[in-house]
Residue frames as a rotation matrix with the C-alpha (Angstrom) as fourth column:
MET 1
-0.565 0.267 0.781 -40.96
-0.206 -0.962 0.181 -7.63
0.799 -0.058 0.598 7.28
ASN 2
-0.473 0.419 -0.775 -42.65
0.839 0.483 -0.251 -7.33
0.268 -0.769 -0.580 10.68
ASN 3
0.500 0.794 0.344 -44.72
0.662 -0.607 0.439 -4.92
0.558 0.009 -0.830 12.58
GLU 4
0.187 -0.514 -0.837 -42.02
0.767 -0.456 0.451 -3.29
-0.614 -0.727 0.309 14.56
LEU 5
0.959 0.252 0.133 -41.63
0.283 -0.804 -0.523 0.38
-0.025 0.539 -0.842 13.37
MET 6
-0.131 -0.989 0.062 -38.35
0.991 -0.129 0.035 1.64
-0.026 0.066 0.997 12.01
ILE 7
-0.924 -0.193 0.331 -39.83
0.222 -0.974 0.053 5.07
0.312 0.122 0.942 11.36
ASP 8
0.101 0.918 -0.384 -42.53
0.982 -0.031 0.184 6.67
0.157 -0.396 -0.905 13.41
ILE 9
-0.929 -0.360 -0.087 -42.94
0.367 -0.925 -0.097 10.48
-0.045 -0.122 0.992 12.87
GLN 10
0.088 0.996 -0.006 -45.90
0.996 -0.088 0.026 12.77
0.025 -0.008 -1.000 13.63
GLY 11
0.849 0.412 -0.330 -46.68
0.459 -0.885 0.075 16.35
-0.261 -0.215 -0.941 13.03
VAL 12
-0.130 -0.976 -0.175 -43.49
0.703 -0.215 0.678 17.24
-0.699 -0.035 0.714 11.21
HIS 13
0.948 0.317 0.026 -43.29
0.278 -0.787 -0.550 20.69
-0.155 0.529 -0.835 9.83
HIS 14
-0.132 -0.986 -0.100 -40.35
0.811 -0.166 0.560 22.37
-0.569 -0.007 0.822 8.11
ALA 15
0.936 0.339 0.098 -39.81
0.323 -0.713 -0.623 25.87
-0.141 0.614 -0.776 6.57
TYR 16
-0.156 -0.962 0.222 -36.82
0.987 -0.160 0.001 27.63
0.035 0.219 0.975 5.00
GLU 17
0.611 0.193 -0.768 -35.99
0.351 -0.935 0.045 31.35
-0.710 -0.297 -0.639 5.54
HIS 18
-0.206 -0.632 0.747 -34.76
0.978 -0.157 0.138 33.31
0.030 0.759 0.650 2.54
ASP 19
-0.811 -0.209 0.547 -34.21
0.238 -0.971 -0.019 37.04
0.535 0.115 0.837 2.99
ARG 20
-0.931 0.334 0.149 -36.33
-0.266 -0.338 -0.903 37.13
-0.251 -0.880 0.403 5.98
VAL 21
-0.071 0.917 -0.392 -39.11
-0.976 0.016 0.216 35.37
0.204 0.398 0.894 4.11
ILE 22
-0.488 -0.122 0.864 -40.40
-0.557 0.806 -0.200 32.22
-0.672 -0.579 -0.461 5.56
GLU 23
-0.236 0.348 -0.907 -41.16
-0.871 0.338 0.357 29.47
0.431 0.874 0.224 2.99
PRO 24
0.109 0.307 0.945 -43.08
-0.683 0.714 -0.153 26.45
-0.722 -0.629 0.288 4.52
VAL 25
-0.490 -0.300 -0.819 -42.28
-0.816 0.489 0.309 23.15
0.308 0.819 -0.484 2.87
LEU 26
-0.692 0.280 -0.666 -43.60
0.293 0.951 0.096 20.39
0.660 -0.129 -0.740 5.03
HIS 27
-0.452 0.662 0.598 -46.99
-0.736 -0.656 0.169 20.59
0.504 -0.363 0.784 6.66
GLY 28
0.016 0.419 0.908 -47.56
-0.939 0.318 -0.130 18.27
-0.343 -0.851 0.398 9.47
ILE 29
-0.083 -0.144 -0.986 -46.17
-0.698 0.714 -0.045 14.98
0.711 0.685 -0.159 7.93
ASP 30
0.278 0.193 0.941 -47.17
-0.789 0.604 0.110 11.72
-0.547 -0.773 0.320 9.61
LEU 31
0.305 -0.280 -0.910 -45.27
-0.662 0.625 -0.414 8.54
0.685 0.729 0.005 8.37
ARG 32
0.297 -0.213 0.931 -44.89
-0.670 0.648 0.362 5.08
-0.681 -0.731 0.050 9.80
VAL 33
0.342 -0.308 -0.888 -42.64
-0.772 0.446 -0.453 2.55
0.536 0.840 -0.085 8.08
ARG 34
0.895 0.093 0.437 -42.25
-0.359 0.732 0.580 -1.00
-0.265 -0.675 0.688 9.41
ARG 35
-0.074 -0.986 0.152 -38.88
-0.631 0.165 0.758 -2.72
-0.772 -0.040 -0.634 9.62
GLY 36
-0.585 -0.360 0.727 -38.12
0.248 0.774 0.582 -4.33
-0.772 0.521 -0.364 6.27
GLU 37
0.495 0.855 0.156 -40.77
0.546 -0.167 -0.821 -2.40
-0.675 0.492 -0.550 4.40
PHE 38
-0.721 -0.612 0.325 -39.87
0.640 -0.408 0.651 -0.73
-0.266 0.678 0.686 1.02
VAL 39
0.342 0.851 -0.398 -41.67
0.676 -0.518 -0.525 2.48
-0.653 -0.089 -0.752 0.65
ILE 40
-0.541 -0.436 0.719 -41.57
0.828 -0.426 0.365 4.73
0.147 0.793 0.592 -2.37
VAL 41
0.035 0.525 -0.850 -42.61
0.435 -0.774 -0.460 8.47
-0.900 -0.354 -0.255 -1.92
MET 42
-0.388 -0.136 0.912 -43.65
0.921 -0.077 0.381 10.06
0.019 0.988 0.155 -5.24
GLY 43
0.503 0.528 -0.685 -44.21
0.547 -0.808 -0.221 13.62
-0.670 -0.263 -0.695 -6.12
PRO 44
0.758 -0.183 0.626 -43.20
0.483 -0.486 -0.728 16.47
0.437 0.855 -0.280 -8.38
SER 45
-0.378 -0.926 -0.018 -39.95
0.763 -0.300 -0.573 18.43
0.525 -0.231 0.820 -7.99
GLY 46
-0.737 -0.031 0.675 -40.22
-0.181 -0.953 -0.242 21.08
0.651 -0.300 0.697 -5.15
CYS 47
0.262 0.957 -0.123 -42.98
-0.191 0.176 0.966 19.23
0.946 -0.230 0.229 -3.19
GLY 48
0.429 -0.121 0.895 -40.82
-0.892 -0.210 0.400 18.56
0.140 -0.970 -0.198 -0.09
LYS 49
0.906 0.046 -0.421 -39.53
-0.041 0.999 0.021 15.04
0.422 -0.002 0.907 -0.77
THR 50
0.089 -0.988 -0.128 -35.95
0.380 0.152 -0.912 15.77
0.921 0.033 0.389 -0.30
THR 51
-0.363 -0.196 0.911 -36.50
-0.670 -0.625 -0.401 17.75
0.648 -0.755 0.096 2.79
LEU 52
0.712 0.627 0.316 -38.40
-0.684 0.519 0.512 14.98
0.156 -0.581 0.799 4.23
LEU 53
0.792 -0.456 -0.406 -35.60
0.313 0.874 -0.372 12.51
0.525 0.167 0.835 3.49
ASN 54
-0.221 -0.894 0.390 -32.99
0.001 -0.400 -0.917 14.84
0.975 -0.203 0.089 4.94
ILE 55
0.005 0.335 0.942 -35.03
-0.955 -0.279 0.104 15.01
0.298 -0.900 0.319 8.17
LEU 56
0.936 0.348 0.046 -35.43
-0.344 0.881 0.326 11.15
0.073 -0.321 0.944 8.34
GLY 57
0.486 -0.831 -0.272 -31.66
0.528 0.527 -0.666 10.77
0.697 0.180 0.694 7.65
LEU 58
0.663 -0.221 -0.715 -31.01
0.667 -0.260 0.699 13.09
-0.340 -0.940 -0.025 10.52
MET 59
-0.255 -0.763 0.593 -29.13
0.921 -0.379 -0.092 15.53
0.295 0.523 0.800 8.24
MET 60
-0.828 0.043 0.559 -31.21
-0.133 -0.984 -0.121 18.49
0.544 -0.175 0.821 9.63
PRO 61
-0.855 0.471 -0.217 -33.87
0.336 0.184 -0.924 18.91
-0.395 -0.863 -0.315 12.32
PRO 62
-0.127 0.807 0.576 -37.44
0.871 -0.188 0.455 19.78
0.475 0.559 -0.679 11.48
THR 63
-0.511 0.050 0.858 -38.65
-0.178 -0.983 -0.049 23.23
0.841 -0.178 0.511 12.30
ARG 64
-0.428 0.314 0.847 -41.07
-0.866 0.125 -0.484 21.49
-0.258 -0.941 0.218 14.70
ALA 65
-0.394 0.303 -0.868 -42.45
-0.375 0.809 0.453 18.17
0.839 0.503 -0.205 15.14
GLU 66
0.513 0.566 0.645 -44.64
-0.821 0.105 0.561 16.19
0.250 -0.818 0.519 17.55
SER 67
0.524 -0.480 0.704 -42.41
-0.263 0.695 0.669 13.13
-0.810 -0.536 0.238 17.36
LEU 68
0.557 -0.476 -0.680 -39.51
-0.770 0.011 -0.638 11.85
0.311 0.879 -0.360 15.43
ASN 69
0.329 -0.361 0.872 -38.49
-0.590 0.643 0.489 8.21
-0.737 -0.676 -0.002 16.18
LEU 70
0.338 -0.367 -0.866 -36.08
-0.782 0.403 -0.476 6.16
0.524 0.838 -0.151 14.23
ALA 71
-0.061 -0.331 -0.942 -35.52
0.094 0.937 -0.335 2.44
0.994 -0.109 -0.026 15.32
GLY 72
0.396 0.303 -0.867 -36.99
0.770 0.405 0.493 3.17
0.500 -0.863 -0.073 18.73
ALA 73
-0.486 -0.695 -0.530 -34.81
0.860 -0.488 -0.149 6.30
-0.155 -0.528 0.835 19.33
ASN 74
0.722 0.657 -0.217 -36.35
0.608 -0.752 -0.254 9.75
-0.330 0.051 -0.943 19.95
ALA 75
-0.060 -0.752 0.657 -34.30
0.944 -0.257 -0.208 11.93
0.325 0.608 0.725 17.54
LEU 76
0.465 0.304 0.831 -35.71
0.283 -0.941 0.186 15.00
0.839 0.148 -0.524 18.83
THR 77
0.983 -0.028 0.182 -33.92
-0.183 -0.266 0.946 14.60
0.022 -0.964 -0.267 22.20
LEU 78
0.713 -0.693 0.107 -30.69
0.695 0.718 0.022 13.51
-0.093 0.059 0.994 20.96
THR 79
0.318 -0.596 -0.738 -27.53
-0.067 -0.790 0.609 15.56
-0.946 -0.144 -0.291 21.18
GLU 80
0.591 -0.178 -0.787 -25.71
-0.801 -0.247 -0.545 16.33
-0.097 0.953 -0.288 17.92
ALA 81
-0.490 -0.871 0.017 -23.08
-0.870 0.491 0.043 13.73
-0.046 0.006 -0.999 18.65
ASP 82
-0.509 0.354 0.784 -25.69
-0.105 0.879 -0.465 11.08
-0.854 -0.319 -0.410 19.28
ARG 83
0.668 0.621 -0.410 -27.56
-0.432 -0.126 -0.893 12.11
-0.606 0.774 0.184 16.04
THR 84
0.221 -0.632 -0.743 -24.30
-0.967 -0.045 -0.249 11.64
0.124 0.773 -0.622 14.19
ARG 85
-0.749 -0.489 0.446 -23.65
-0.574 0.815 -0.071 8.20
-0.329 -0.309 -0.892 15.77
LEU 86
0.002 0.856 0.517 -27.12
-0.068 0.515 -0.854 7.06
-0.998 -0.034 0.059 15.12
ARG 87
0.690 0.307 -0.655 -26.81
-0.575 -0.316 -0.755 8.15
-0.439 0.898 -0.042 11.49
ARG 88
-0.268 -0.852 -0.449 -23.50
-0.951 0.309 -0.019 6.45
0.156 0.422 -0.893 10.88
GLU 89
-0.830 -0.137 0.541 -24.83
-0.311 0.918 -0.245 3.08
-0.463 -0.371 -0.805 12.60
LEU 90
-0.080 0.926 0.370 -28.40
0.101 0.377 -0.921 2.99
-0.992 -0.036 -0.124 11.39
ILE 91
0.644 0.694 -0.322 -28.64
-0.019 -0.407 -0.913 4.77
-0.764 0.595 -0.249 8.06
GLY 92
-0.477 -0.676 0.561 -27.31
0.628 0.185 0.756 4.31
-0.615 0.713 0.337 4.42
PHE 93
0.289 0.522 -0.803 -27.71
-0.199 -0.787 -0.584 7.11
-0.936 0.328 -0.124 1.75
VAL 94
-0.417 -0.362 0.834 -27.98
0.822 0.242 0.515 7.04
-0.388 0.901 0.197 -2.06
PHE 95
-0.109 0.195 -0.975 -27.97
0.006 -0.980 -0.197 10.29
-0.994 -0.027 0.106 -3.83
GLN 96
0.869 0.459 0.183 -29.02
0.200 0.012 -0.980 11.36
-0.452 0.888 -0.082 -7.34
ARG 97
0.785 -0.598 -0.160 -25.60
-0.573 -0.605 -0.552 12.83
0.233 0.526 -0.818 -8.02
PHE 98
0.479 -0.560 -0.676 -23.67
0.207 0.820 -0.533 9.81
0.853 0.116 0.509 -6.82
ASN 99
0.786 -0.331 0.522 -21.41
-0.587 -0.662 0.465 11.95
0.191 -0.672 -0.715 -4.45
LEU 100
0.744 -0.657 -0.123 -18.37
0.667 0.742 0.070 9.66
0.046 -0.134 0.990 -4.91
LEU 101
0.525 -0.695 -0.491 -15.06
-0.170 -0.651 0.739 11.24
-0.834 -0.305 -0.460 -3.99
PRO 102
0.980 0.031 -0.195 -13.32
-0.197 0.080 -0.977 11.84
-0.014 0.996 0.084 -7.29
THR 103
0.251 -0.968 -0.011 -9.68
-0.904 -0.231 -0.359 11.57
0.345 0.100 -0.933 -6.10
VAL 104
-0.464 -0.431 0.774 -9.89
-0.713 0.701 -0.038 7.90
-0.526 -0.569 -0.632 -4.77
THR 105
-0.942 0.085 -0.324 -10.80
-0.163 0.727 0.666 4.58
0.293 0.681 -0.671 -6.31
ALA 106
-0.046 0.978 -0.201 -14.30
-0.543 0.145 0.827 3.20
0.838 0.147 0.525 -6.52
ARG 107
0.076 -0.055 -0.996 -13.28
0.569 0.822 -0.003 0.48
0.819 -0.566 0.094 -3.97
ARG 108
-0.838 -0.440 -0.323 -12.06
0.507 -0.407 -0.760 3.10
0.203 -0.801 0.563 -1.42
ASN 109
-0.653 0.657 0.377 -15.30
-0.642 -0.744 0.183 5.04
0.401 -0.122 0.908 -1.85
VAL 110
0.322 0.754 -0.572 -17.35
-0.134 0.635 0.761 1.90
0.937 -0.168 0.306 -1.00
GLY 111
-0.011 -0.363 -0.932 -15.21
0.764 0.598 -0.242 1.33
0.645 -0.715 0.270 2.13
LEU 112
-0.565 -0.326 0.758 -15.32
-0.070 -0.896 -0.438 4.86
0.822 -0.300 0.483 3.49
PRO 113
0.389 0.786 0.481 -18.26
-0.571 -0.204 0.795 4.37
0.723 -0.584 0.369 5.82
LEU 114
0.878 -0.119 -0.463 -16.51
0.383 0.755 0.532 1.39
0.287 -0.645 0.709 7.52
GLU 115
-0.226 -0.974 -0.009 -13.17
0.728 -0.163 -0.666 3.32
0.647 -0.157 0.746 7.71
ILE 116
-0.226 0.275 0.934 -14.91
-0.407 -0.898 0.166 6.22
0.885 -0.343 0.315 9.42
ARG 117
0.773 0.553 0.312 -16.40
-0.530 0.293 0.796 3.76
0.349 -0.781 0.519 11.99
GLY 118
-0.066 -0.919 0.390 -12.95
-0.996 0.086 0.034 2.11
-0.064 -0.386 -0.920 12.39
GLU 119
0.563 0.404 0.721 -14.12
-0.339 0.909 -0.244 -1.30
-0.753 -0.107 0.649 11.16
ASN 120
-0.356 -0.737 0.575 -12.49
0.117 0.575 0.810 -3.79
-0.927 0.355 -0.119 8.95
VAL 121
0.070 0.439 -0.896 -12.83
-0.717 -0.603 -0.351 -2.95
-0.694 0.666 0.273 5.25
ASP 122
-0.708 -0.589 -0.390 -11.32
-0.640 0.302 0.707 -5.61
-0.299 0.750 -0.590 3.00
GLY 123
-0.950 0.206 0.236 -13.37
0.266 0.928 0.263 -8.65
-0.165 0.312 -0.936 2.88
GLN 124
-0.136 0.972 -0.191 -16.87
0.560 -0.084 -0.824 -6.99
-0.817 -0.219 -0.533 3.16
VAL 125
0.084 0.033 -0.996 -16.11
-0.553 -0.830 -0.074 -4.31
-0.829 0.557 -0.051 0.60
ASP 126
-0.797 -0.484 -0.362 -14.74
-0.551 0.338 0.763 -6.88
-0.247 0.807 -0.536 -1.94
ALA 127
-0.777 0.532 0.336 -17.65
0.518 0.844 -0.138 -9.16
-0.357 0.067 -0.932 -1.50
LEU 128
0.146 0.894 -0.425 -20.25
0.352 -0.448 -0.822 -6.40
-0.924 -0.030 -0.380 -1.93
ILE 129
-0.180 -0.298 -0.937 -18.44
-0.771 -0.549 0.323 -4.99
-0.610 0.781 -0.130 -5.13
LYS 130
-0.988 -0.123 -0.094 -18.42
-0.155 0.762 0.629 -8.53
-0.006 0.636 -0.772 -6.66
ARG 131
-0.423 0.898 0.124 -22.19
0.689 0.407 -0.600 -8.94
-0.589 -0.168 -0.790 -5.83
ALA 132
0.314 0.589 -0.745 -22.86
-0.045 -0.774 -0.631 -5.76
-0.948 0.232 -0.217 -7.56
GLY 133
0.666 -0.046 0.745 -21.03
0.694 0.404 -0.595 -7.00
-0.273 0.914 0.301 -10.67
LEU 134
0.953 -0.274 0.131 -18.40
-0.217 -0.915 -0.340 -4.29
0.213 0.295 -0.931 -10.44
ALA 135
0.669 -0.740 0.071 -15.19
0.386 0.428 0.818 -6.34
-0.635 -0.520 0.571 -9.47
ASN 136
0.233 -0.639 0.733 -13.46
0.972 0.171 -0.160 -5.24
-0.023 0.750 0.661 -12.77
TYR 137
0.223 -0.047 0.974 -13.83
0.383 -0.914 -0.132 -1.59
0.897 0.402 -0.186 -12.03
ALA 138
0.767 0.119 -0.631 -12.97
0.640 -0.071 0.765 -1.39
0.046 -0.990 -0.131 -8.35
ASN 139
-0.018 -0.857 -0.515 -9.62
0.774 -0.338 0.535 0.23
-0.633 -0.389 0.670 -8.87
LYS 140
-0.353 0.012 0.936 -10.90
0.717 -0.639 0.279 2.90
0.601 0.769 0.217 -11.26
LYS 141
-0.891 0.167 -0.423 -11.67
0.157 -0.760 -0.631 6.50
-0.427 -0.628 0.650 -10.06
PRO 142
-0.080 0.997 -0.016 -15.25
0.396 0.017 -0.918 7.68
-0.915 -0.080 -0.396 -10.48
GLY 143
0.136 0.035 -0.990 -14.35
-0.569 -0.816 -0.107 9.76
-0.811 0.578 -0.090 -13.50
GLN 144
-0.740 -0.499 -0.450 -13.42
-0.662 0.427 0.615 6.67
-0.115 0.754 -0.647 -15.41
LEU 145
-0.791 0.522 0.318 -16.78
0.400 0.835 -0.378 5.09
-0.463 -0.172 -0.870 -14.80
SER 146
-0.555 0.747 0.366 -20.20
0.344 -0.194 0.919 5.31
0.758 0.636 -0.149 -16.54
ALA 147
-0.410 0.545 0.731 -23.04
-0.749 -0.659 0.071 6.95
0.520 -0.518 0.679 -14.78
GLY 148
0.691 0.672 -0.268 -24.62
-0.453 0.690 0.565 3.53
0.564 -0.269 0.781 -14.05
GLN 149
0.141 -0.682 -0.717 -21.45
0.552 0.656 -0.515 2.09
0.822 -0.324 0.470 -12.72
GLN 150
-0.731 -0.394 0.557 -21.05
-0.151 -0.703 -0.695 5.19
0.666 -0.592 0.454 -10.45
GLN 151
-0.016 0.892 0.451 -24.51
-0.870 -0.234 0.433 4.65
0.492 -0.386 0.780 -9.19
ARG 152
0.765 0.236 -0.598 -24.07
-0.017 0.937 0.348 1.02
0.643 -0.256 0.721 -8.44
PHE 153
-0.399 -0.831 -0.387 -20.76
0.573 0.103 -0.813 1.74
0.715 -0.546 0.435 -6.58
ALA 154
-0.641 0.202 0.740 -22.80
-0.558 -0.784 -0.270 4.54
0.526 -0.586 0.616 -4.60
LEU 155
0.472 0.881 -0.023 -25.34
-0.644 0.362 0.673 1.91
0.602 -0.303 0.739 -3.81
ALA 156
0.355 -0.455 -0.817 -22.68
0.547 0.810 -0.213 -0.58
0.758 -0.371 0.536 -2.51
ARG 157
-0.707 -0.610 0.358 -21.25
0.090 -0.579 -0.810 2.31
0.702 -0.541 0.464 -0.39
ALA 158
-0.255 0.716 0.650 -24.69
-0.827 -0.509 0.237 2.89
0.501 -0.477 0.722 1.06
LEU 159
0.768 0.610 -0.194 -25.23
-0.443 0.725 0.528 -0.81
0.462 -0.320 0.827 1.97
VAL 160
-0.147 -0.853 -0.501 -21.66
0.083 0.494 -0.866 -1.59
0.986 -0.168 -0.002 3.22
GLY 161
-0.945 -0.175 0.275 -22.07
-0.251 -0.147 -0.957 -2.49
0.208 -0.973 0.095 6.89
ARG 162
-0.549 0.825 -0.139 -25.62
0.537 0.475 0.698 -3.46
0.641 0.308 -0.703 6.16
PRO 163
-0.972 0.191 0.140 -27.37
-0.235 -0.729 -0.643 -0.50
-0.021 -0.657 0.753 7.63
ALA 164
-0.603 0.780 0.165 -30.93
0.557 0.560 -0.613 -1.20
-0.571 -0.278 -0.773 8.90
LEU 165
0.520 0.825 -0.221 -32.40
0.421 -0.473 -0.774 1.82
-0.743 0.309 -0.593 6.99
LEU 166
-0.580 -0.690 0.432 -31.66
0.709 -0.167 0.685 2.92
-0.401 0.704 0.586 3.43
LEU 167
0.341 0.582 -0.738 -32.60
0.239 -0.813 -0.531 6.39
-0.909 0.005 -0.417 2.14
ALA 168
-0.482 -0.550 0.682 -32.51
0.766 0.115 0.633 7.00
-0.426 0.828 0.366 -1.59
ASP 169
0.123 0.476 -0.871 -33.05
0.007 -0.878 -0.479 10.30
-0.992 0.053 -0.112 -3.18
GLU 170
0.782 0.334 -0.526 -33.97
-0.509 -0.144 -0.849 10.01
-0.359 0.931 0.058 -6.83
PRO 171
0.127 -0.864 0.487 -31.36
-0.225 0.454 0.862 7.27
-0.966 -0.219 -0.136 -7.28
THR 172
-0.131 -0.097 0.987 -32.21
0.822 0.546 0.162 6.91
-0.554 0.832 0.008 -11.04
GLY 173
0.631 0.510 -0.584 -32.66
0.291 -0.854 -0.431 10.44
-0.719 0.101 -0.688 -11.74
ASN 174
0.233 -0.638 -0.734 -29.43
-0.749 -0.599 0.283 10.90
-0.620 0.484 -0.618 -13.69
LEU 175
-0.626 -0.569 0.533 -29.61
-0.197 0.777 0.597 7.56
-0.754 0.269 -0.599 -15.52
ASP 176
-0.507 0.535 -0.676 -31.04
-0.810 -0.028 0.586 6.35
0.295 0.845 0.447 -18.83
SER 177
0.453 0.872 0.185 -33.71
-0.877 0.398 0.271 3.60
0.163 -0.284 0.945 -18.61
ALA 178
0.543 -0.318 -0.777 -31.40
0.061 0.938 -0.341 0.63
0.838 0.138 0.529 -19.13
ASN 179
-0.540 -0.833 -0.117 -29.03
0.119 0.062 -0.991 1.81
0.833 -0.549 0.066 -16.31
ALA 180
-0.399 0.512 0.760 -31.92
-0.872 -0.467 -0.143 2.79
0.282 -0.720 0.634 -14.11
ALA 181
0.704 0.653 -0.278 -33.40
-0.566 0.753 0.336 -0.59
0.429 -0.079 0.900 -14.41
GLU 182
0.066 -0.791 -0.608 -29.89
0.219 0.606 -0.765 -2.18
0.973 -0.082 0.213 -13.51
VAL 183
-0.741 -0.324 0.589 -29.82
-0.358 -0.551 -0.754 0.10
0.568 -0.769 0.292 -10.35
MET 184
-0.055 0.863 0.502 -33.28
-0.989 -0.116 0.093 -0.87
0.139 -0.491 0.860 -9.25
ASP 185
0.589 0.178 -0.788 -32.80
-0.280 0.960 0.007 -4.57
0.758 0.217 0.615 -9.98
LEU 186
-0.357 -0.873 -0.331 -29.78
0.245 0.255 -0.935 -4.48
0.901 -0.415 0.123 -7.65
LEU 187
-0.666 0.174 0.725 -31.55
-0.694 -0.503 -0.516 -2.50
0.275 -0.847 0.456 -4.94
CYS 188
0.410 0.911 0.043 -34.45
-0.866 0.375 0.330 -4.97
0.285 -0.172 0.943 -5.03
ALA 189
0.376 -0.292 -0.879 -32.10
0.063 0.955 -0.291 -7.91
0.924 0.054 0.377 -4.87
PHE 190
-0.793 -0.589 0.157 -30.21
-0.047 -0.198 -0.979 -6.48
0.607 -0.784 0.129 -1.73
HIS 191
-0.439 0.630 0.641 -33.69
-0.878 -0.453 -0.155 -5.75
0.193 -0.630 0.752 -0.18
ARG 192
0.610 0.645 -0.460 -34.97
-0.578 0.759 0.298 -9.22
0.542 0.084 0.836 -0.86
ASP 193
0.215 -0.588 -0.780 -31.84
0.346 0.793 -0.502 -10.82
0.913 -0.162 0.374 0.67
TRP 194
-0.733 -0.664 -0.149 -30.96
0.393 -0.234 -0.890 -8.52
0.555 -0.711 0.432 3.44
GLY 195
0.099 0.937 -0.335 -34.38
0.910 0.051 0.411 -6.99
0.402 -0.346 -0.848 4.36
GLN 196
-0.898 -0.411 -0.154 -33.25
0.438 -0.865 -0.243 -3.43
-0.033 -0.286 0.958 4.85
THR 197
0.282 0.892 -0.353 -36.02
0.670 -0.447 -0.593 -0.79
-0.687 -0.069 -0.724 5.43
ILE 198
-0.691 -0.528 0.494 -36.07
0.717 -0.414 0.561 1.47
-0.091 0.742 0.664 2.31
VAL 199
0.487 0.768 -0.415 -37.59
0.450 -0.628 -0.634 4.76
-0.748 0.122 -0.652 1.71
LEU 200
-0.645 -0.596 0.479 -37.02
0.673 -0.147 0.725 5.99
-0.362 0.790 0.495 -1.86
ILE 201
0.103 0.640 -0.761 -38.13
0.092 -0.768 -0.633 9.26
-0.990 -0.005 -0.138 -3.27
THR 202
-0.785 -0.368 0.499 -38.84
0.486 0.134 0.864 9.71
-0.384 0.920 0.074 -6.95
HIS 203
-0.165 0.786 -0.596 -40.97
-0.588 -0.563 -0.581 11.26
-0.792 0.254 0.555 -9.55
ASN 204
-0.679 -0.216 -0.702 -40.67
-0.698 0.484 0.527 8.25
0.226 0.848 -0.480 -11.86
ASP 205
0.301 0.906 0.298 -43.94
-0.938 0.338 -0.079 6.34
-0.172 -0.256 0.951 -11.96
ASN 206
0.419 -0.130 -0.898 -42.13
-0.458 0.824 -0.333 3.20
0.784 0.551 0.286 -13.42
LEU 207
-0.637 -0.768 -0.070 -40.30
-0.346 0.366 -0.864 2.57
0.689 -0.526 -0.498 -10.11
ALA 208
-0.057 0.688 0.723 -43.58
-0.989 -0.137 0.053 2.14
0.136 -0.712 0.689 -8.15
VAL 209
0.602 0.481 -0.637 -43.78
-0.513 0.844 0.154 -1.55
0.612 0.235 0.755 -8.99
ALA 210
-0.316 -0.831 -0.458 -40.70
0.027 0.475 -0.880 -2.26
0.948 -0.291 -0.128 -6.84
ALA 211
-0.724 -0.214 0.656 -42.35
-0.477 -0.531 -0.700 -1.16
0.498 -0.820 0.283 -3.61
ASP 212
-0.718 0.569 -0.401 -44.42
0.691 0.649 -0.317 -2.69
0.080 -0.505 -0.860 -0.78
ARG 213
0.274 0.795 -0.540 -46.20
0.808 -0.495 -0.319 0.68
-0.521 -0.349 -0.779 -0.42
VAL 214
-0.514 -0.432 0.741 -46.38
0.750 -0.645 0.145 3.88
0.416 0.630 0.656 -2.49
LEU 215
0.030 0.417 -0.908 -46.98
0.759 -0.600 -0.251 7.27
-0.650 -0.682 -0.335 -0.96
HIS 216
0.131 0.013 0.991 -47.78
0.864 -0.492 -0.108 10.49
0.487 0.870 -0.075 -2.66
MET 217
-0.172 -0.243 -0.955 -46.47
0.768 -0.640 0.025 13.96
-0.617 -0.729 0.297 -1.78
ARG 218
-0.025 0.177 0.984 -47.91
0.755 -0.642 0.135 17.30
0.655 0.746 -0.118 -3.03
ASP 219
0.184 0.116 0.976 -47.41
-0.172 -0.974 0.148 20.68
0.968 -0.195 -0.160 -1.61
GLY 220
-0.577 -0.619 0.533 -45.69
-0.607 -0.111 -0.787 19.46
0.546 -0.777 -0.312 1.43
ARG 221
0.075 0.751 0.656 -48.44
-0.927 0.295 -0.232 16.90
-0.368 -0.590 0.719 2.40
LEU 222
-0.835 -0.518 -0.182 -48.24
-0.549 0.796 0.253 13.18
0.014 0.311 -0.950 2.32
SER 223
0.145 0.978 0.149 -51.00
-0.921 0.188 -0.342 10.80
-0.363 -0.088 0.928 1.38
GLU 224
-0.271 -0.147 0.951 -51.49
0.062 0.984 0.170 6.99
-0.961 0.105 -0.257 0.65
């Protein structure tokens, strides 16, 4: 870990509109995360954690912000095409619901980010699946896998190509305690060996021990 910032955002606000009613969710979020740092953001459901992660992942722009810099790029000034390119090159995502494509094999799911970028799939995908202890399940479709196996494949998909930033949205939320521990052990092993910057959101206190730093979100505000 070094002192160079991977994430540097200031004054981030966001609100949703439902039936002409404005519902503020984020209230002036400031966040700085160094390259290689593992940060966990904890808080109850509905406090704004997922909204923050979607903004960090360039999945949607904030309603307003003073600054939104990722890996030195000012995301507020990028075109949509440049935002898409930066997201593909820089960021890996892990979701609570796995989001694996049900009609293709687990191996094909892992390789999809590389396919989209036009990169070679074979060697890197197979090595990553083996590292995750999933080689015997690579040719199965997601519906033939346990929840824990699906999430480990989803983690492998997020890490293929070694993105500099990994964003994880409640990655153990749909798992029992044993499978949750396996997924977190694997995530920590990759972080130790590869040094990705990780921002993980959760409401599970037990995950806090994995992080370099724990932040707390409540009512759209972030605190140490």
